[in-house]
OpenMM code with the backbone's topology and positions (N, CA, C; nanometers):
from openmm import Vec3, app, unit

residues = "MET PRO ILE GLN HIS LEU ASP VAL ILE SER VAL ASN ILE TRP SER ILE LEU ILE SER LEU ALA ASN LEU VAL LEU LEU PHE LEU ILE LEU LYS ARG PHE LEU PHE LYS PRO VAL GLN LYS VAL LEU SER ASP ARG GLN LYS ALA VAL ASP SER VAL TYR SER ASP ALA ALA SER ALA LYS ALA ALA ALA GLU ALA ASP ARG ALA ALA TYR SER ALA LYS LEU ALA SER ALA LYS GLU GLU ALA ALA GLY ILE LEU ARG THR ALA THR GLU ARG ALA THR SER LEU GLY GLU GLU ILE VAL SER GLU ALA LYS SER LYS ALA ALA SER VAL ARG ARG LYS ALA ASP GLU ASP ILE ALA PHE GLU LYS LYS LYS ALA ILE ASN ASP VAL LYS ASN GLU ILE SER ASP LEU SER VAL ASP ILE ALA GLU LYS MET ILE GLY ARG GLU ILE ASN GLU ASN ASP HIS ARG GLU LEU ILE ASP ARG PHE ILE ASP SER LEU GLY ASN".split()
positions = [
    Vec3(0.0747, -0.0943, 0.0352),
    Vec3(0.0016, 0.0044, 0.0135),
    Vec3(0.0785, 0.1371, 0.0035),
    Vec3(0.0787, 0.2194, -0.0917),
    Vec3(0.1493, 0.3543, -0.0819),
    Vec3(0.0825, 0.4036, 0.0439),
    Vec3(0.2043, 0.5039, 0.0434),
    Vec3(0.1700, 0.5624, 0.1660),
    Vec3(0.0891, 0.6856, 0.1279),
    Vec3(-0.0029, 0.7546, 0.1491),
    Vec3(-0.0742, 0.8724, 0.1548),
    Vec3(-0.0635, 0.9908, 0.2324),
    Vec3(-0.0516, 1.0959, 0.1945),
    Vec3(0.0155, 1.2267, 0.2668),
    Vec3(-0.1136, 1.2766, 0.2917),
    Vec3(-0.1192, 1.3261, 0.3842),
    Vec3(-0.2132, 1.3938, 0.4540),
    Vec3(-0.1901, 1.5776, 0.4326),
    Vec3(-0.2726, 1.6306, 0.3567),
    Vec3(-0.2364, 1.7555, 0.3558),
    Vec3(-0.2980, 1.8091, 0.4754),
    Vec3(-0.3712, 1.8039, 0.5268),
    Vec3(-0.4685, 1.8722, 0.5802),
    Vec3(-0.3478, 1.8378, 0.7498),
    Vec3(-0.2692, 1.7245, 0.7711),
    Vec3(-0.2553, 1.7087, 0.8769),
    Vec3(-0.0793, 1.7443, 0.8750),
    Vec3(-0.0602, 1.8555, 0.7742),
    Vec3(0.1104, 1.8546, 0.7391),
    Vec3(0.2028, 1.9447, 0.8693),
    Vec3(0.2885, 1.8909, 0.8760),
    Vec3(0.4030, 1.9789, 0.9463),
    Vec3(0.4812, 2.0453, 0.8976),
    Vec3(0.4866, 2.1841, 0.8988),
    Vec3(0.6156, 2.2321, 0.7920),
    Vec3(0.6609, 2.2829, 0.8975),
    Vec3(0.7698, 2.2448, 0.8915),
    Vec3(0.8801, 2.3338, 0.9672),
    Vec3(0.8995, 2.4717, 0.9798),
    Vec3(0.8990, 2.5016, 0.8119),
    Vec3(0.9310, 2.6501, 0.8107),
    Vec3(0.8452, 2.7582, 0.8777),
    Vec3(0.7001, 2.6824, 0.8897),
    Vec3(0.6155, 2.7759, 0.9190),
    Vec3(0.6094, 2.7454, 1.0725),
    Vec3(0.6404, 2.6432, 1.1068),
    Vec3(0.6792, 2.6870, 1.2646),
    Vec3(0.7635, 2.7325, 1.3331),
    Vec3(0.8925, 2.7729, 1.2507),
    Vec3(0.9872, 2.8261, 1.2476),
    Vec3(0.9246, 2.9981, 1.2156),
    Vec3(0.8999, 3.0328, 1.1422),
    Vec3(0.8515, 3.1295, 1.1396),
    Vec3(0.7301, 3.1747, 1.2426),
    Vec3(0.6669, 3.1070, 1.2704),
    Vec3(0.5525, 3.1592, 1.3961),
    Vec3(0.6650, 3.1464, 1.4705),
    Vec3(0.7380, 3.1048, 1.5145),
    Vec3(0.8401, 3.0881, 1.6380),
    Vec3(0.9015, 3.2325, 1.6255),
    Vec3(0.9839, 3.2402, 1.5414),
    Vec3(1.0251, 3.4022, 1.5006),
    Vec3(0.9384, 3.5434, 1.5598),
    Vec3(0.8189, 3.4877, 1.4849),
    Vec3(0.6788, 3.5961, 1.4990),
    Vec3(0.6515, 3.6039, 1.6717),
    Vec3(0.6638, 3.4985, 1.6992),
    Vec3(0.6232, 3.4995, 1.8687),
    Vec3(0.7346, 3.5918, 1.9523),
    Vec3(0.8847, 3.4905, 1.9102),
    Vec3(0.9691, 3.5688, 1.9810),
    Vec3(1.0013, 3.7299, 1.9390),
    Vec3(1.0103, 3.7630, 1.8285),
    Vec3(1.0074, 3.9283, 1.7960),
    Vec3(0.8606, 3.9848, 1.8928),
    Vec3(0.7660, 3.9370, 1.9018),
    Vec3(0.6325, 3.9694, 1.9524),
    Vec3(0.6604, 4.0161, 2.0976),
    Vec3(0.7110, 3.8878, 2.1533),
    Vec3(0.7388, 3.9156, 2.3045),
    Vec3(0.8612, 4.0118, 2.3330),
    Vec3(0.9575, 4.0223, 2.2753),
    Vec3(1.0302, 4.1298, 2.2772),
    Vec3(0.9882, 4.2698, 2.2535),
    Vec3(0.9023, 4.2810, 2.1423),
    Vec3(0.8696, 4.3873, 2.1575),
    Vec3(0.7807, 4.4432, 2.2497),
    Vec3(0.6751, 4.3404, 2.2972),
    Vec3(0.5813, 4.3534, 2.4415),
    Vec3(0.6880, 4.3783, 2.5146),
    Vec3(0.7340, 4.3289, 2.5487),
    Vec3(0.8380, 4.3426, 2.6791),
    Vec3(0.9224, 4.4620, 2.6513),
    Vec3(0.9854, 4.5085, 2.5697),
    Vec3(1.0641, 4.6548, 2.5415),
    Vec3(0.9500, 4.7869, 2.5761),
    Vec3(0.8056, 4.7510, 2.5144),
    Vec3(0.7344, 4.8386, 2.4548),
    Vec3(0.6153, 4.8723, 2.5683),
    Vec3(0.5777, 4.7306, 2.6248),
    Vec3(0.4535, 4.7041, 2.7105),
    Vec3(0.5102, 4.6483, 2.8640),
    Vec3(0.5891, 4.5610, 2.8694),
    Vec3(0.5616, 4.4928, 2.9762),
    Vec3(0.6555, 4.5995, 3.1299),
    Vec3(0.7769, 4.6537, 3.0695),
    Vec3(0.8772, 4.7667, 3.1418),
    Vec3(0.7895, 4.8724, 3.2162),
    Vec3(0.7245, 4.9491, 3.0827),
    Vec3(0.6142, 5.0781, 3.1470),
    Vec3(0.5056, 5.0148, 3.1967),
    Vec3(0.4169, 4.9195, 3.2035),
    Vec3(0.3424, 4.8615, 3.3025),
    Vec3(0.3983, 4.8306, 3.4540),
    Vec3(0.5271, 4.7510, 3.4335),
    Vec3(0.5698, 4.7154, 3.5603),
    Vec3(0.6273, 4.8490, 3.6125),
    Vec3(0.6752, 4.9836, 3.5611),
    Vec3(0.7097, 5.0935, 3.6170),
    Vec3(0.5573, 5.1439, 3.6939),
    Vec3(0.4446, 5.1429, 3.5820),
    Vec3(0.3283, 5.1922, 3.6714),
    Vec3(0.3012, 5.1453, 3.7748),
    Vec3(0.2769, 4.9965, 3.8057),
    Vec3(0.2478, 4.8951, 3.8890),
    Vec3(0.3364, 4.9422, 3.9865),
    Vec3(0.4973, 4.9406, 3.9786),
    Vec3(0.5826, 4.9864, 4.0799),
    Vec3(0.5191, 5.1349, 4.1666),
    Vec3(0.4914, 5.2285, 4.0770),
    Vec3(0.5220, 5.3200, 4.1047),
    Vec3(0.3859, 5.3562, 4.2243),
    Vec3(0.2683, 5.2858, 4.1564),
    Vec3(0.1488, 5.2717, 4.2496),
    Vec3(0.1637, 5.1672, 4.3716),
    Vec3(0.2641, 5.0849, 4.3778),
    Vec3(0.2800, 5.0341, 4.4667),
    Vec3(0.3634, 5.1114, 4.5586),
    Vec3(0.4223, 5.1956, 4.5327),
    Vec3(0.5180, 5.3380, 4.6279),
    Vec3(0.4121, 5.3962, 4.6663),
    Vec3(0.3249, 5.4283, 4.6139),
    Vec3(0.2001, 5.5568, 4.6436),
    Vec3(0.1228, 5.4989, 4.7584),
    Vec3(0.0709, 5.3830, 4.6991),
    Vec3(-0.0018, 5.2960, 4.8132),
    Vec3(0.1070, 5.2513, 4.9587),
    Vec3(0.2326, 5.2383, 4.9375),
    Vec3(0.3388, 5.2138, 5.0450),
    Vec3(0.3025, 5.3499, 5.1385),
    Vec3(0.3667, 5.4552, 5.0658),
    Vec3(0.3845, 5.6036, 5.1079),
    Vec3(0.2260, 5.6492, 5.2238),
    Vec3(0.0986, 5.6185, 5.0945),
    Vec3(0.0172, 5.6697, 5.2225),
    Vec3(0.0157, 5.5438, 5.3430),
    Vec3(0.0240, 5.4488, 5.3221),
    Vec3(-0.0047, 5.3593, 5.4341),
    Vec3(0.1248, 5.3968, 5.5526),
    Vec3(0.2448, 5.4657, 5.4758),
    Vec3(0.3037, 5.4728, 5.6337),
    Vec3(0.2654, 5.5954, 5.6598),
    Vec3(0.2379, 5.7250, 5.5920),
    Vec3(0.1810, 5.8114, 5.6440),
    Vec3(0.0320, 5.8018, 5.7404),
    Vec3(-0.0126, 5.7182, 5.6830),
    Vec3(-0.1507, 5.7116, 5.7845),
    Vec3(-0.0674, 5.6482, 5.9119),
    Vec3(0.0316, 5.5514, 5.8716),
    Vec3(0.0522, 5.4974, 6.0224),
    Vec3(0.1298, 5.5814, 6.1133),
    Vec3(0.2371, 5.6594, 6.0576),
    Vec3(0.2851, 5.7909, 6.1287),
    Vec3(0.1711, 5.9099, 6.1882),
    Vec3(0.0765, 5.9430, 6.1227),
    Vec3(-0.0286, 6.0163, 6.1720),
    Vec3(-0.1398, 5.9041, 6.2897),
    Vec3(-0.1364, 5.7925, 6.2616),
    Vec3(-0.1708, 5.7195, 6.3624),
    Vec3(-0.1525, 5.7284, 6.5193),
    Vec3(0.0040, 5.7025, 6.4749),
    Vec3(0.1057, 5.7275, 6.5910),
    Vec3(0.1610, 5.8329, 6.6555),
    Vec3(0.1177, 5.9449, 6.5752),
    Vec3(0.1284, 6.0898, 6.6093),
    Vec3(-0.0028, 6.1286, 6.6754),
    Vec3(-0.1022, 6.1144, 6.6406),
    Vec3(-0.2675, 6.0813, 6.7196),
    Vec3(-0.2583, 5.9866, 6.8250),
    Vec3(-0.1915, 5.9162, 6.8652),
    Vec3(-0.1882, 5.8052, 6.9804),
    Vec3(-0.1064, 5.9025, 7.0953),
    Vec3(0.0026, 5.9412, 7.0467),
    Vec3(0.0887, 6.0572, 7.1276),
    Vec3(0.0286, 6.1548, 7.1445),
    Vec3(-0.0500, 6.2120, 7.0849),
    Vec3(-0.1137, 6.3230, 7.1392),
    Vec3(-0.2115, 6.3242, 7.2333),
    Vec3(-0.2995, 6.2327, 7.1806),
    Vec3(-0.3827, 6.1489, 7.2874),
    Vec3(-0.3618, 6.1199, 7.4228),
    Vec3(-0.2267, 6.0210, 7.4235),
    Vec3(-0.1830, 6.0054, 7.5427),
    Vec3(-0.1991, 6.1512, 7.5981),
    Vec3(-0.0774, 6.2309, 7.5381),
    Vec3(-0.0523, 6.3629, 7.5901),
    Vec3(-0.1589, 6.4357, 7.6824),
    Vec3(-0.2600, 6.4557, 7.5884),
    Vec3(-0.3922, 6.4719, 7.6056),
    Vec3(-0.4410, 6.4336, 7.7449),
    Vec3(-0.4466, 6.3029, 7.7751),
    Vec3(-0.4810, 6.2460, 7.8668),
    Vec3(-0.4091, 6.2517, 7.9912),
    Vec3(-0.2994, 6.2638, 7.9746),
    Vec3(-0.2090, 6.3029, 8.0790),
    Vec3(-0.2362, 6.4219, 8.1201),
    Vec3(-0.2127, 6.5085, 8.0533),
    Vec3(-0.2620, 6.6772, 8.0661),
    Vec3(-0.4030, 6.6700, 8.1505),
    Vec3(-0.4616, 6.6143, 8.1139),
    Vec3(-0.6470, 6.6035, 8.1609),
    Vec3(-0.6205, 6.5841, 8.2819),
    Vec3(-0.5655, 6.4428, 8.3162),
    Vec3(-0.5523, 6.3823, 8.4621),
    Vec3(-0.4531, 6.4808, 8.5551),
    Vec3(-0.3753, 6.5325, 8.4961),
    Vec3(-0.2404, 6.6254, 8.5594),
    Vec3(-0.3827, 6.7403, 8.6485),
    Vec3(-0.4332, 6.7959, 8.5288),
    Vec3(-0.5086, 6.9200, 8.5166),
    Vec3(-0.6233, 6.8642, 8.6422),
    Vec3(-0.6756, 6.7530, 8.6149),
    Vec3(-0.7997, 6.6779, 8.7310),
    Vec3(-0.7363, 6.7014, 8.8419),
    Vec3(-0.6333, 6.6289, 8.8555),
    Vec3(-0.5438, 6.6263, 9.0403),
    Vec3(-0.5200, 6.7783, 9.0727),
    Vec3(-0.4647, 6.8500, 8.9854),
    Vec3(-0.4664, 6.9943, 9.0060),
    Vec3(-0.5797, 7.0749, 9.1069),
    Vec3(-0.6810, 7.0458, 8.9977),
    Vec3(-0.8193, 7.1173, 9.0185),
    Vec3(-0.8477, 7.0875, 9.1711),
    Vec3(-0.8580, 6.8651, 9.1865),
    Vec3(-0.9221, 6.8416, 9.3262),
    Vec3(-0.8126, 6.9238, 9.4236),
    Vec3(-0.7036, 6.9287, 9.4075),
    Vec3(-0.5766, 6.9898, 9.4642),
    Vec3(-0.5922, 7.1508, 9.5398),
    Vec3(-0.6238, 7.1739, 9.4262),
    Vec3(-0.6522, 7.3162, 9.4770),
    Vec3(-0.8046, 7.3572, 9.5408),
    Vec3(-0.9206, 7.2896, 9.5130),
    Vec3(-1.0062, 7.2548, 9.5708),
    Vec3(-1.0237, 7.2198, 9.7223),
    Vec3(-0.9253, 7.1235, 9.7518),
    Vec3(-0.8740, 7.0434, 9.8752),
    Vec3(-0.8158, 7.1548, 9.9640),
    Vec3(-0.7517, 7.2531, 9.9087),
    Vec3(-0.6865, 7.3442, 9.9552),
    Vec3(-0.7933, 7.4609, 9.9778),
    Vec3(-0.7926, 7.4521, 9.9410),
    Vec3(-0.9320, 7.5671, 9.9653),
    Vec3(-1.0345, 7.5612, 10.0564),
    Vec3(-1.0748, 7.4237, 10.0333),
    Vec3(-1.1383, 7.3895, 10.1413),
    Vec3(-1.0896, 7.4041, 10.2823),
    Vec3(-0.9681, 7.3138, 10.3053),
    Vec3(-0.8891, 7.3447, 10.4218),
    Vec3(-0.9078, 7.4662, 10.4816),
    Vec3(-0.8606, 7.5975, 10.3809),
    Vec3(-0.8592, 7.7289, 10.3870),
    Vec3(-0.9501, 7.7827, 10.4208),
    Vec3(-1.0733, 7.7539, 10.4087),
    Vec3(-1.2061, 7.7824, 10.4406),
    Vec3(-1.2541, 7.7475, 10.5820),
    Vec3(-1.2036, 7.6020, 10.5934),
    Vec3(-1.2587, 7.5505, 10.7115),
    Vec3(-1.1666, 7.6069, 10.8255),
    Vec3(-1.0641, 7.6310, 10.7926),
    Vec3(-0.9374, 7.7215, 10.9021),
    Vec3(-1.0136, 7.8348, 10.9118),
    Vec3(-1.0276, 7.9246, 10.8168),
    Vec3(-1.0583, 8.0639, 10.8296),
    Vec3(-1.1841, 8.1035, 10.8610),
    Vec3(-1.2709, 7.9783, 10.8595),
    Vec3(-1.4065, 7.9634, 10.9729),
    Vec3(-1.3948, 7.9694, 11.0950),
    Vec3(-1.3021, 7.8908, 11.1109),
    Vec3(-1.2631, 7.8160, 11.2573),
    Vec3(-1.1962, 7.9464, 11.3475),
    Vec3(-1.1059, 8.0166, 11.2860),
    Vec3(-1.0443, 8.1388, 11.3117),
    Vec3(-1.1288, 8.2079, 11.3585),
    Vec3(-1.2358, 8.2755, 11.2428),
    Vec3(-1.2949, 8.3606, 11.2601),
    Vec3(-1.4226, 8.3425, 11.4029),
    Vec3(-1.4671, 8.1965, 11.4182),
    Vec3(-1.5529, 8.1652, 11.4932),
    Vec3(-1.4570, 8.1907, 11.6246),
    Vec3(-1.3394, 8.1556, 11.6728),
    Vec3(-1.2838, 8.1490, 11.7880),
    Vec3(-1.2318, 8.3059, 11.7908),
    Vec3(-1.2129, 8.3756, 11.6709),
    Vec3(-1.1933, 8.5428, 11.7324),
    Vec3(-1.3467, 8.5874, 11.8082),
    Vec3(-1.4815, 8.5466, 11.7208),
    Vec3(-1.5513, 8.5768, 11.7938),
    Vec3(-1.5903, 8.5271, 11.9252),
    Vec3(-1.6098, 8.4630, 11.9133),
    Vec3(-1.6242, 8.3742, 12.1090),
    Vec3(-1.5346, 8.4709, 12.1983),
    Vec3(-1.3799, 8.4977, 12.1554),
    Vec3(-1.2803, 8.5495, 12.2580),
    Vec3(-1.3360, 8.7098, 12.2664),
    Vec3(-1.3832, 8.7670, 12.1358),
    Vec3(-1.4503, 8.8916, 12.1413),
    Vec3(-1.5474, 8.9060, 12.2074),
    Vec3(-1.6458, 8.8205, 12.1973),
    Vec3(-1.7908, 8.8070, 12.2873),
    Vec3(-1.7668, 8.7945, 12.4421),
    Vec3(-1.6916, 8.6834, 12.4690),
    Vec3(-1.6236, 8.6974, 12.5996),
    Vec3(-1.5650, 8.8228, 12.6546),
    Vec3(-1.4864, 8.8945, 12.5644),
    Vec3(-1.4140, 8.9980, 12.6301),
    Vec3(-1.5604, 9.1130, 12.6263),
    Vec3(-1.6083, 9.1279, 12.5608),
    Vec3(-1.7524, 9.1932, 12.5957),
    Vec3(-1.8156, 9.1871, 12.6972),
    Vec3(-1.8554, 9.0485, 12.7187),
    Vec3(-1.9227, 8.9978, 12.8284),
    Vec3(-1.8526, 9.0375, 12.9590),
    Vec3(-1.7186, 8.9811, 12.9366),
    Vec3(-1.6499, 9.0482, 13.1205),
    Vec3(-1.6564, 9.1928, 13.0953),
    Vec3(-1.6183, 9.2905, 13.0161),
    Vec3(-1.6535, 9.4067, 13.0223),
    Vec3(-1.7859, 9.4729, 13.0930),
    Vec3(-1.8698, 9.4069, 13.0114),
    Vec3(-2.0209, 9.4487, 13.0680),
    Vec3(-2.0402, 9.3921, 13.1687),
    Vec3(-1.9747, 9.2880, 13.2228),
    Vec3(-2.0318, 9.2347, 13.3844),
    Vec3(-1.9353, 9.3552, 13.4933),
    Vec3(-1.8074, 9.3823, 13.4048),
    Vec3(-1.7180, 9.4616, 13.4859),
    Vec3(-1.7811, 9.5907, 13.5205),
    Vec3(-1.8569, 9.6395, 13.3857),
    Vec3(-1.9174, 9.7669, 13.3925),
    Vec3(-2.0632, 9.7737, 13.4997),
    Vec3(-2.1112, 9.6413, 13.4965),
    Vec3(-2.2488, 9.6211, 13.5699),
    Vec3(-2.2040, 9.6068, 13.7213),
    Vec3(-2.0505, 9.5620, 13.7535),
    Vec3(-2.0685, 9.5620, 13.9004),
    Vec3(-1.9955, 9.6881, 13.9264),
    Vec3(-1.9222, 9.7476, 13.8190),
    Vec3(-1.9107, 9.8564, 13.8726),
    Vec3(-2.0142, 9.9983, 13.8960),
    Vec3(-2.1004, 9.9736, 13.8049),
    Vec3(-2.2296, 10.0539, 13.8304),
    Vec3(-2.2952, 10.0215, 13.9505),
    Vec3(-2.3488, 9.8884, 13.9783),
    Vec3(-2.4041, 9.8266, 14.1274),
    Vec3(-2.3328, 9.9151, 14.1788),
    Vec3(-2.2334, 9.9094, 14.2056),
    Vec3(-2.1198, 9.9571, 14.3696),
    Vec3(-2.1446, 10.0709, 14.3808),
    Vec3(-2.1370, 10.1599, 14.2262),
    Vec3(-2.1612, 10.2934, 14.2063),
    Vec3(-2.2937, 10.3338, 14.2903),
    Vec3(-2.4045, 10.2512, 14.2389),
    Vec3(-2.5407, 10.2890, 14.2440),
    Vec3(-2.5803, 10.2657, 14.4047),
    Vec3(-2.4788, 10.1444, 14.4530),
    Vec3(-2.5093, 10.1202, 14.6340),
    Vec3(-2.4445, 10.2752, 14.7196),
    Vec3(-2.3066, 10.2913, 14.6635),
    Vec3(-2.2687, 10.3908, 14.7060),
    Vec3(-2.3544, 10.5218, 14.7155),
    Vec3(-2.4231, 10.5225, 14.6100),
    Vec3(-2.5101, 10.6712, 14.6004),
    Vec3(-2.6158, 10.6722, 14.6535),
    Vec3(-2.6810, 10.5327, 14.6605),
    Vec3(-2.7732, 10.5403, 14.7470),
    Vec3(-2.7670, 10.5385, 14.9141),
    Vec3(-2.6438, 10.4860, 14.9151),
    Vec3(-2.5699, 10.4873, 15.0724),
    Vec3(-2.5724, 10.6229, 15.0868),
    Vec3(-2.4828, 10.7009, 15.0176),
    Vec3(-2.4776, 10.8576, 15.0391),
    Vec3(-2.5821, 10.9534, 15.0481),
    Vec3(-2.6942, 10.9062, 14.9806),
    Vec3(-2.8040, 10.9915, 15.0052),
    Vec3(-2.8758, 10.9479, 15.1509),
    Vec3(-2.8835, 10.8428, 15.1370),
    Vec3(-2.9573, 10.7931, 15.2869),
    Vec3(-2.9015, 10.8268, 15.3747),
    Vec3(-2.7550, 10.8285, 15.3818),
    Vec3(-2.7089, 10.9222, 15.5165),
    Vec3(-2.7248, 11.0268, 15.5107),
    Vec3(-2.6928, 11.1091, 15.4167),
    Vec3(-2.7149, 11.2435, 15.3795),
    Vec3(-2.8758, 11.2583, 15.4625),
    Vec3(-2.9783, 11.2025, 15.3974),
    Vec3(-3.1130, 11.2194, 15.4655),
    Vec3(-3.1382, 11.1756, 15.6359),
    Vec3(-3.0360, 11.0781, 15.6803),
    Vec3(-3.0594, 11.0436, 15.7929),
    Vec3(-2.9933, 11.1253, 15.8907),
    Vec3(-2.8275, 11.2035, 15.8535),
    Vec3(-2.8118, 11.3363, 15.8948),
    Vec3(-2.8929, 11.4020, 15.9363),
    Vec3(-2.9595, 11.4482, 15.7881),
    Vec3(-3.0692, 11.5353, 15.8246),
    Vec3(-3.1710, 11.5158, 15.9079),
    Vec3(-3.2226, 11.4231, 15.9002),
    Vec3(-3.3328, 11.3886, 15.9730),
    Vec3(-3.3231, 11.3937, 16.1388),
    Vec3(-3.1931, 11.3138, 16.1638),
    Vec3(-3.1482, 11.3229, 16.3214),
    Vec3(-3.1100, 11.4812, 16.3707),
    Vec3(-3.0793, 11.5372, 16.2540),
    Vec3(-3.0049, 11.6713, 16.3483),
    Vec3(-3.1406, 11.7621, 16.3774),
    Vec3(-3.2795, 11.7122, 16.2678),
    Vec3(-3.3737, 11.7878, 16.2814),
    Vec3(-3.4752, 11.7064, 16.4304),
    Vec3(-3.4203, 11.6140, 16.4611),
    Vec3(-3.4796, 11.5668, 16.5380),
    Vec3(-3.4201, 11.5816, 16.6642),
    Vec3(-3.3105, 11.5791, 16.6792),
    Vec3(-3.2460, 11.5819, 16.8045),
    Vec3(-3.1791, 11.7267, 16.8107),
    Vec3(-3.1885, 11.7942, 16.6982),
    Vec3(-3.1859, 11.9319, 16.7561),
    Vec3(-3.0343, 11.9853, 16.7745),
    Vec3(-2.9428, 11.8902, 16.7227),
    Vec3(-2.7999, 11.9303, 16.7275),
    Vec3(-2.7466, 11.8493, 16.6344),
    Vec3(-2.6134, 11.9001, 16.6129),
    Vec3(-2.5704, 11.8531, 16.4933),
    Vec3(-2.4659, 11.7540, 16.5428),
    Vec3(-2.5063, 11.5864, 16.4624),
    Vec3(-2.3777, 11.4587, 16.4898),
    Vec3(-2.2991, 11.4772, 16.4463),
    Vec3(-2.1928, 11.3795, 16.5049),
    Vec3(-2.0626, 11.4081, 16.4003),
    Vec3(-2.1387, 11.3513, 16.2699),
    Vec3(-2.0515, 11.3668, 16.1442),
    Vec3(-2.1135, 11.3369, 16.0225),
    Vec3(-2.0738, 11.1765, 15.9819),
    Vec3(-1.8962, 11.2108, 16.0673),
    Vec3(-1.8628, 11.0703, 16.0316),
    Vec3(-1.9150, 10.9267, 16.1064),
    Vec3(-1.9421, 10.9637, 16.2368),
    Vec3(-1.9835, 10.8430, 16.3120),
    Vec3(-2.1144, 10.8254, 16.2536),
    Vec3(-2.1805, 10.8917, 16.2466),
    Vec3(-2.3404, 10.8812, 16.2031),
    Vec3(-2.3129, 10.7914, 16.0384),
    Vec3(-2.2417, 10.8401, 15.9979),
    Vec3(-2.1964, 10.7801, 15.8300),
    Vec3(-2.2124, 10.6080, 15.8991),
    Vec3(-2.0832, 10.6263, 15.9496),
    Vec3(-2.0166, 10.4829, 16.0073),
    Vec3(-2.1515, 10.3972, 16.0485),
    Vec3(-2.2273, 10.4614, 16.1413),
    Vec3(-2.3431, 10.3652, 16.1866),
    Vec3(-2.4388, 10.3322, 16.0671),
    Vec3(-2.4893, 10.4191, 15.9828),
    Vec3(-2.5797, 10.3949, 15.8654),
    Vec3(-2.5047, 10.2698, 15.7442),
    Vec3(-2.3830, 10.3278, 15.7161),
    Vec3(-2.3218, 10.2110, 15.6484),
    Vec3(-2.3179, 10.0638, 15.7219),
    Vec3(-2.2546, 10.0301, 15.8382),
    Vec3(-2.2826, 9.9279, 15.8914),
    Vec3(-2.4226, 9.8585, 15.8561),
    Vec3(-2.5367, 9.9654, 15.9228),
    Vec3(-2.6659, 9.8831, 15.9047),
    Vec3(-2.7302, 9.8854, 15.7357),
    Vec3(-2.6594, 9.9539, 15.6389),
    Vec3(-2.6823, 9.8871, 15.5163),
    Vec3(-2.6080, 9.7846, 15.4849),
    Vec3(-2.4832, 9.7608, 15.5372),
    Vec3(-2.4491, 9.6405, 15.5061),
    Vec3(-2.5116, 9.5231, 15.5421),
    Vec3(-2.5920, 9.5470, 15.6613),
    Vec3(-2.6403, 9.4313, 15.7541),
    Vec3(-2.7616, 9.4271, 15.6686),
    Vec3(-2.8294, 9.4831, 15.6475),
    Vec3(-2.9102, 9.4803, 15.5367),
    Vec3(-2.9193, 9.4056, 15.3970),
    Vec3(-2.7721, 9.4368, 15.3441),
    Vec3(-2.7697, 9.3668, 15.2476),
    Vec3(-2.7197, 9.2191, 15.2162),
    Vec3(-2.6547, 9.1918, 15.3328),
    Vec3(-2.6350, 9.0532, 15.3877),
    Vec3(-2.7414, 8.9823, 15.3826),
] * unit.nanometer
topology = app.Topology()
chain = topology.addChain("A")
for resn in residues:
    res = topology.addResidue(resn, chain)
    for name in ("N", "CA", "C"):
        topology.addAtom(name, app.Element.getBySymbol(name[0]), res)
């Protein structure tokens, strides 16, 4: 039997080599003009994304540091306010106690002075009454007896009588 050639399934080496050459040439052209620029664009985009992420990370770290500083300052301010309030309360309490004690001492002093004035006025009134009574007694006794009695003797007698009445 004779060998038949099938034209449909024929392998043409030249056609394969030209196709391979076209493929290599197309690959080199695409690599030169398309692959490297696309790689460059992708690299630039990656750098931009990395830059955005690093900026965001540094901004977040700065915000955390600011928040920590703010929290510390706020805590310090609260502590200082509490200290000021505590100091003001202590001062007000001590000042109030001082005012009360000063008022008590002034009141005691005024009362003591008033007691002394009352005692002095009482003695003065008693002495005035004694003097008036003795003057009246001397006048009455002179008129009754008709002669003059020694005033000092008579006063002494009347003072003893009035003292015995007072006791």
